[in-house]
C-alpha positions, 0 to 999 in steps of 0.5 A: 192294475194298480195292485199288480204295479204295487206288488211288482214295486214291492218285489223290486224293492225286496230284490234291490235290498237283497242285492245290496245285502249280497254286495255288502256280504261279498265285500266283507268276504273279499276283505276277509280273503285279503286279510287271510291271504296276507296274514298267512303269507306274512306268517309264512315269510316270518317263519322261514326267515326265523328258520334261516336265521336259526340255522345261520346262528347254529352254524356260527356257534358250531364253527366257533366251537370247533375252530372251523375244522370241518363243516356243517351238515344239515339233516332234514326229516319229517320227524325231526325237522332240521338239525345241524351236525358238525362233521370233521370229515365231509365224506361221512355224510357224502352218501346221501342215498344211505341217509335217504333210506332212513328218512333223512335228507343231508346237505351242506349248509350252503345248499340248505340256506339256498333252499330256504331262500328259494322257499322265501322267494316262492312265497314272495312271488305269491306261490306260497302253497309249496313253501307252506307245505315244505315248512309244515314238513321240514320247518320244525327244529328242536331249537325253535321250540322255545317252550321246550328250550325254556323247560330244559333251562329250568323254567316252570312252564 
């Protein structure tokens, strides 16, 4: 009877050790999950904010360059990301369906600004997956590729 009790105690000790190891692993996984979730969320918010600041700065430069005669049209596509174009006559970009058949979404600056703000708000409310998908699809812009901009200005890297 003593050896059976000793055997049971030994098995209970092994199970207790296993429980402690499992709890420690679960705790580390929870910390990892929190870290990854916060990191992705913060990175997403930063990228969306940089994109918003970039299009705002481009708009300001184009307005000053053209003396305010016209307006900004924002073109979004999966292959070019976001580009801003100055148009003197807004009727040139009014036919959104025409541009859509070539893979472009065209909108005024204010609408694009609101769209990106909505994506930021989605991310802040914890619903960051749609914002991340949108950013991966449209969030690139030639002006945001810093390495390419530096190469164009003659930097060797």
